[in-house]
N, C-alpha and C positions, 0 to 999 in steps of 0.2 A: 362806782365813776373809775376814770381813771387817774392815775396819780403820778407824778414828775418825779422820777428817781435824782436824786442828787446829782451823780455821776454819769450814770447810763447815757443821758443827752449829750454828755462831751463824746462819747464813743460814739454815736450816732453823727455828731458833726465831724468825727477824726476819720471816719470811716468815708464820710462824703468827700474830705480832702483827700483821702488815697486814693479814692475812685478818680476823682477829676484830676488829679498827677497822672495816673497812669492813663488816664484818656487824654491829657496831651502830648505823653510821651509817644504813647502809640501814634497818635497825629503826626507829630514831628517825626517820627520814623517814616510813614508811608510819607510826607514830603521831602524828606532826604534820599528816598528811593524812588523817585515818580521816572527817572531816566535809568533805573535798574534793568537792564534786560533778564526777564523772565519773573520780575518782581510781583507779585499777589498781595495784594490791598489786604491789609489786617484791620481786624476790629476787634475791641476791646468785650470779653465776655463777663458780665457782671448780673447778680441777682439780689433779690430783698432779702436781708437778714430781718428774718420773724422766728421770736422763742416762743414756739410750741408750749403747749401746757397750761394750764391754771392750778391755783389753790385749791385746796377743799372745799374749804368754806369761805370761797370768792362769791363777791356779792352779785349781784345776776346784771348790773348797769356798769360792770368794768368793762371798759373797754382794751380792747388789744391793737396795738399802735407797732408796726413794724422797727425796728432796731437801727436804720439803715443800710448802706449797698455792700455787697461784699463781690471786690474783682475777684473771677474764679479760672480766669486766665486769656490769652488773647489767643484768636483762629483766623483762619484767612478766609477768605470769600471766594470761593469757587464754584461755578456750574459741572460737575460731572458728564451731565450729557451733553454740553457744550463740547466739552474735552474729547469725550468718543467720537461726536461728529466731526469735529475739526481733523483729529488722527485721522479717520478713516479718508478725509478728502485728502489729507495731505501726502497719504500712500499713492493716490490716486493721480496728484502732481508730478510726485516725483518719478513715479511711472512714465507718464507721458512726457515729461522734462527732460529725462534721459534718453528715451526713446527719439523724441526728436532731434537732440543733439547729435544723436549716433545718424540718423537720415541728413540730417545737413550736412555732418561730414563728407558723406557719400555724396551728396548733392554735389559739392564744390568741386567734386571729381568727373562725374558722370553727366550733371545737367549743363550742357553746353547751347543753350539756345542762344543764337545771334552772335557764338565764339568764334564763328569759322564765315567764309565768304558768303556773300548773299544770304545772310539772318541764318546760315545753316552752323550745327556744330562743328568742331574740329573734326571729330571721326568722320560726319555726315558730308563735310565739305572736301576728305579726303576720298571719299567713296565717287563723289565727282568726277574728283581728278583723275582717278583710276578709270573710268569710265569711259573721260577725254582720253586719255593716252591708249586706249583700245581703240577709239574709234580713228586717232592717228594711224594705230598702226594698221587697222583691216583695209586704209587709204593705199596703204604704203608696205604690201605686204614682204616680208622678208627684209625690209631696211632692218641693220643691226641697232643704228639711232633710234629707233621708234620703238623697238624691243627693249632696249636699254631704257627710254623713256617710261614704260610700264614697267620697268622692275622696281627705277627709283621711286614712281608711284606706290606699288605695292611696299617696299620697304619701308618708306614713308607710314605708311596706313599698319603695321606689324610693330612700328615702334610705338605709335599711340595707343594701341592693345597693351605692348610690353606696359608704357609709362602707367597706363589708367590702372591695369591687373597689380602694380608694383605699391602706387599710390593707394588701392582699395585693402592688400595687406598690411600698410603702415596703421592705415585708420582700424584694423583689425587688431596689430599690437597695440595700439593706443588703449584701444577699449579692452583687451586685456588686462594693461598694467592701471588703468581706471578702475576694472571691476576688482584686482586684489586690494588696491589702496580702500576701495570701499568696504569691503569684508575686514580690512583691518581697524577701519573705523567704527565699523559695529560692533564689531570683538570688543573695542576698548571702552564704546560705550556700555555695553552689555555689564563690564565689569564695572565701570563707575557707577552705576544703577545698582550695582550688588552691593559694593562701598558704602554706597550712600543709604543705603536700606539699613544694613549695620549701624552706621552712624545713628539714625533716626532711632532704630530698635535702642540702643543702648541710651539715648538720651531720654526716651520714652522711660524706658527702668528708671530713669531719675526724675521725670517728674518736669522733663522740659518737651516740650513738643516739637522742637526744631524745625521753625517754618521755612528758616532761610534756605536749610537744607534740602523740604520739601521741595521747593520754590527751582532750587539747580536740579532735583531728581524730576522734576515736571518739565525742564527746558529739555535736560536729554530724553525722555519719553517722546515728545515732539520731534527730537530731530531723528530717532530710532522709526518713529513711523513715517519718515520721509523715505527710508529704505525697502520696509517692508510694513505690509496692514498687521497689526498685532489688536489685542484684546486683552485690557488692561482692568484687573479685579483688586479691590480692597477688602483685605477679611482680618481676621484675630487670631493671634496666635496664642495658646496657653503656656507661659514659662514660667507656672506652678505658684504657688503661695497664693492661689486665687488673682494673681496679676496678668493681663490681656496685654500685647502690644499689637501695632498694627502690621499687617502682613500684606506687601505689596506681589502681585503677581503677573506676571506677563506670560501672552502664549502667544502662536501664531493664530491667524483669526480666520481660520478654517476656508481660506484663498481656492481649495482644488474643489473642483465639479465633480470629479468622482466621490461618489456617496461612500465607496468600500474603503477608500483611503481614511487612515488617520492622523497621518506623520502631520497633516496640515494646521493639527490645534497642539501640536508639541510645546512642553514648557521650555520659555526659553530665561525666565529670571523667577525663584520662587523664592522670595524672602530674601535670605543671607547666601542664597545660592543662586549659581547663574554657569549659563552654559557659552560655549563659542562655534562659532561656524567656521568649518572648514573645507577646504577641496582638496581631496587625496589627489594624489598622482594615478592610484590605480585602486580600482573597486573589486570586492569578490563577487563574481557571479554561479549559478549553478553550471556545473556541467554536463551539457546533454548528453555527451557520450558516457556518462558515467557507469562502470562496473561493478556492482560492491563484492560482485565473486573475485575481482579480479583486485589482490592488495595494492598493486600500484596504481590504479587507477584512482584519480583526485574526484572528488564530489564537488569541490569549488574552483575556480580558476580564477586567477588575479588579469584583471583586462584594464585596459588603459584608461583613463578618465578624459574622454573625448568630448563627452557632453556637459562639461563645467558641472555636474551633480556638487551638489552642497550635502554635508553631513552635519550633526549638532552632536558635540562630544556630551560627556557625560554632566551632570549636573554636579559644581562644586562650588565648596566656599574658599573663603579667604586662603584656607591654611591647605587646601587642596583634598578636604574631607568631601566624599561623594555624599550626595543626598539618598535618604532613605527612610524612609514613612513605616513605621513600625507598630501594629495592634497591639490592643490588650488582651493576652492569652486567655484563651478561653478554655474552662476543664471540664470534659465529660465524664462521667460515669456510666461504665458498660460493664456487661454479663462477661465472664470468659470467653463464650465465643465469640461474642462480637469484637472483646479486645483481640483475638488470636485473629478475628477475621479481619481488621484495619490494619494491623501488622503486615497480613499477605498482601491487602490492595497498596500500602503503601511500597512495598519492595516490588510488586508488580507494576508498578506507575512507571511508563516510560522515561519520565522524567526526576525518578529518584535518581540523588546523586550517592546513595552507599551509606549516607550519614543521618538518617533520619530528616532527611528535605525532601522535598518536591520544588525545583525550580524549573518556569517554563522556557527560560532561555528570553521572555518576552518583560523582565522587570518584575516579575511575579514570585516569592517565596514564600512557602507555606514551611516551618517546623514543626518537627512531632516531638512531644515527649510522651513514652511510657512510664507509668508508674503502677504500685501495687501498695498496698497498705492491709497489713493485717490487726483485725480486731481481737485483743483479747480479752479472758475473761479475768476476775479476781487473781486466780490462780495462776495465769501466765498464759493458758494454756488460749491454741489460736482457735476461737468461735467461727470466723467471718475474713475472709481476705476481698477486699473491695479494688477493683481494676479501673484507673483514671487514664484518660489522655488528653494531654495538653496542647494544645494546638497555637502556634502563633503566626498570624500571616504578616507579609511585609511587600510595600513596593519598593522597587531601587531605580536610582538614576540608570541608563543605558545609551550608549551612540546612537542615532536616529540617521540614516538615511532618508534625504528629504527627496519627496516624486517631482517630476519635473514641473508642476503645476501648483507645489504648495505655498510659493510666494506670490506677494503681488506688490511693486512697489518697483523703488531706484533698482535695488538687486537682480528681480527680475527682466526688467526691460535691460538691463545691462547680459546677463544671461542671452534669451533670444536674440540680442543683436549678434552674439556671438555663436550660437547654433541654429538658429532657424533659417530655413534653405528654402522655403515656401513649396512650389511645385517641385521643388529636387528632393524633398524629401520622400524617401523610401517608404513602401507599402509597410513593412517590418516596423519600422520607427513610427509611424502614424498608428499602428495596430497596438505597440509594446512601451511606446514613450509617451507621445503626446497626440490626441485622437486630434486635435486642431492645427498641426503643425502644416499641412497643405495652404492653410490661409496667414501663418506668420512668416514673416521675411524680414530677415536682417541681415547682416553683411555677406553672409555666404549667399544667400540667394542671387545676390547681384553681383558677386564673382562668379560664380557659375553660369547666368547670364550673359557675362562678356563671355567666358568661356566657349560656351555653345556657339554662341556668333561668330569667333574668330576658328572654332572646328568646324564649321557647317563653310565659310568663306574656303576654309583650307582645303576640305574635302571635295568642293566641286569645282575650284579648279585645278586642285591635281587629277581629279577621274578626267576634269577635259581633256588635262594635257598629258594621259597614260595610255591612250587608245590606242587601237588597231587599224592597220589600213582594209580600206573594203576598194570593192569596186566602183564602178560608176552608177551603179545599182542600187549601192549600199549594203552588197553583201560583202561580210570579212573572208579576205583572203590569205592564202599561204605566200611563201616565198615564190611558189611557181605558178602564183596566180589563180591558184585552184580555190573555188569556193568552198568554204569551212562548213561542214555539217553537221548537224546534231540530231538523234533520233530519227532520221533518214532527212532531215528539212534542213536546209538552208540557213544558215544564221543571219538576222539581220542586224544591221546599227539601228535600224529606223522602227522595227516591228519588234515587240516585247516577245519573248520565249512564251509557249503555249505550254499547258499544264504539261503535256504527255512531254515535253524536252525538259522543264522543269524537274521532271520526277526520272528522266533519264542522268539529267546534271549529276541528282544527287547520288543516283544509284552507280554511277560513275565513280563516286568520293571527290565530289568537286561542290567548294565551298562558295562558289564566286565564278563568273562567267570567262573572266580574265584570265584565271590559270588554266581553264580550257583551252581556251585560244590559244595560249601562248604553248600550251604543250601541242596541241595542232599542226604547230607553224606558224601561229598568225606571228606578223609582223608588224613593227615599231618604227613610224617615220623618223626621221633623223630630229635628232632635239630633242625627244619625248621624253617625259620623267615627271616628276615631282616639283613644283615651282616652290611649294609650302615646306619646311618641315619644322621638327618640333627642337631644332638646336640649329644655329646658322653654320656649323661646323659639320652638318650630314644632310644626308637628305630622307632619314627616316621620318616621317609622315605619324608614327602612332602617339596618341595621348596629346596631341597638338591642344592648347587651350593660349587662353590670351596671356599668359605671362610666359610663354616660350614661343609662340608663334616666331618664325624667323622665314627670311627666304632662304632658301635650299642652297646649299654650297654648289651644287649642280650649277642651277641656275646664275648666282653669284659668280660663277667661274665661267659663265657662256657655253659651258658644256651643255646647259639644258636650255633650250628655248621655248618659246609660244609657239605652237604647233600650228601651224596656217591653215594645212588643210590633211584630212584622213584618206582622199580619193587617190588614187594610183595616178599618178600624173600620167602614166603612158596613156591611159585611157581617155584622158580630156582632150577636146578638141583644141580648146585654147592652150598658150603657156601655161607649164604646172606652174611656175612660180606666182602667177596672179591669184593660183585659188587661195580664197580664203573664209572658207566656211566655218572653220571652226576658231577662227579670230570672233566671227559675228555670233558666233555661239556665245563664247567667252562674253560679248560686251552684252547679248542678250542676259546672259544670267545676274548680271550686276541687278537687273530690273524684274529678274523673274522672282516667283516666290515660292517659296520652302517651308516645310514643315521643321518648325525646331522642337526636336523631342530631348526630355532631361535625359531619357536613359542612354541616348546616343553618347554623353560623355560619364554616365553616372551608372554603375551597374545599379540595378536594384529600383532606381527609380522610375518615375511613371514614363509610361509609353505613349500618353496621351500630348498631343502638341502643344507647346506651351506660348507657341503664336505661328502663325501663316503668314508671310510675307517676305518683301525683299530684304537683303541686308540694311539699306536705310531704315526702312521701315520697322526691322527689329530693334534697333539702334533706339528709334524715339519710341518705341513700347518699353524699353526701359527706363527711359526718359519718364514716361510717363504713367508706368505702373510708380516708379519713386516719388514724382511730383504728386500722384493720388495720397500715397502714404505718408508724406509731408502733411497735405493738407487738410487730411483727416483726425491726423496726430494733433494738429496745430489749436482744429475745431475744438478738440476735447481735451485739451491742456488750455484752451482761453476758456470752457466749461468750469472745469473741475479748478482752475485756477480764483475764477470770480467767486464759487463757490466757498473756497477757503478762504479770502480776504472776507467775505461778510462772515464766515462763523468767528474768524480770529476778531473781527470786529466788536463782535456780540461778546466775544470772551472779554475783550479790554474794557467792554461797557460795564463788565460784572465785576472784575478782576483787577481792572486797572486803576491807579492813583487819578482821582479826577482833584486837581485842585480847588475847584469851587466848594466839591462836596467839603474837601481838608479844612478851608477856610470858615465852615460853617461850624465846622467842628472844634476847629482852634476858640470860634467865640463862643461856643456854645459851654466848652470844659472850663474856660476862662471864666464863664460868670456863674459857674456851678462852683468852680474854685472859689471865687469871691464870695457867695453868697456861704458858704460850708465855714470859711471863716468868719464870716459874720453873724453866723449863729451859733458859734462858739464863743463870738465876744458878748454877744447878748445874754449867753447861757452864763457866762462869766460873771457879767452885771449882776442878773437877778439872782446869782447865789449868793454875792456879794452883799445885795440888799438884804437878804434874807439871814444871812448868819450875823451882818454889823447892825443893822435896824430893828431887828425882832425883839420885842421885849422891852425897849425901851420908853414907852410912851409915859409922859409922866413926871419923868424924871428932869 
């Protein structure tokens, strides 16, 4: 049968008091931190104390009863699976949120719906104004005041292009600044996580679980997951003497769709080691013209980092020591032949460094140690020689250049806003950098779309105002009114060149018909010349884009005017000054459809038309593409955000402090405390009765 020890039961009661006290302390700590950001609800860990074993001659009816409760520690209530899902969703939220912010900034410049007259955009309204002035000029041919009206309307149009281009460049510059600030924030977060890992490691070595430090670390990991998709794992690190501590590892989460790319799983944090993300000004690239036989030829070239390529530095600890993982030495006994062959193989290895080490340059190193041992007989004579090779393998940290698609999150969206040009991406860029570049549109896409429109306007207007005189039948003539021929056939303004004429033109060394006509004595009407230029102080039309399109200095000074007609006035039945077919042509140009080809303004870009339509239709297309990008991004952001909120709510339901639960715990631990104290009082009374009243019967 069971017996009651004299004082063991007091220990049981005392342990109950201790457990209840700790429970009240944990509950109070939870309540105090209910509004603390990142705080994780804590719970008391306790087990039943049971003294195992029995006496050798113990009677069979003896009953074993526990000896109270032991408090083994305090732990957090977290669900790792919810953490993984939440951090994955926050990466998507960060990616879409950053992208949408960039698109909204572009939309403030280009989305002009209803901003101009008659519900047109400002630029669209100015197109209408330019068309109106051309109509007036066609009705009042060669009237300077009407030519001036056209010039004023065109000047207002180019000013709008200049302003839009300048504002887009400001958005670009602001995005660059924001991107660099995000890089700084990410690097500070990585270092903070590393420092917390070191503090938690030290606390665990002294028996403290450092729960509050873990809360801060989890908060920082959540923050990091907004900038990039990460993979967080928890392991154990052997620190010797049979003791292990927790080791946190953070990697990139394998976001690159190319299976041949491994840099998208690079280490960011490994315990007390962490990397930094840098954006170098220059990158090292193989020289395609490298000649190994030429001592002056360079194998690698330093090129400018125009694509905002990111690199990871070496993993280092707080003292600056790099990360290295060294295996235990492996000792192998060999024959003499094998021993010599191993030496020869080592020296012939292309990665041999000359000091018994093979280093592949990719973070892997193997060190060799060759030794011999003589076996002696009792007389000291050598009876056998043994040959040994000891190898030690190690992995060491090294810088990593990230591929274009290794990241996913806010950082990557900022990069794509700064680098992606959609249909303007070159075939070389699509092949070697980003296979999906043609479908990604950042700020450069909208800048170049506006450049393409401005260039097309300048090109067609300048071509229309730089023609040569023709007779009434449309054939080009020289200064003597003689028809100009090519390959024996008259050249007509209204009929395209035949294949034979094109071949003859090429054989003669001309790359354009204009140069040929000029050399053949073709004449231009008075006032002909470029209407638009790449600077207000010149007539040069090369490289015109939205930022530099200007009214040419010739048109501004009225040395150049809009040519009313190219028909030789002497051949007209009517008064020559009333001929206006070229003004009508310019007016029709405003409503005509053109192919907008990316390669017209960017070498190496696609030769497939980006859009076909009028000037105003092209502007509407730019706005439409932007609107569709905004709409799709908004839908995705709302979807990801709703999922992230649901997951965060689920995390809070597990890890958050609930006042109702804590109130129940208060009552539970308070009653347990009272009951334990009452047990101690009861035991005291029973023991007092046993000691004071035993053996006094009959006195």
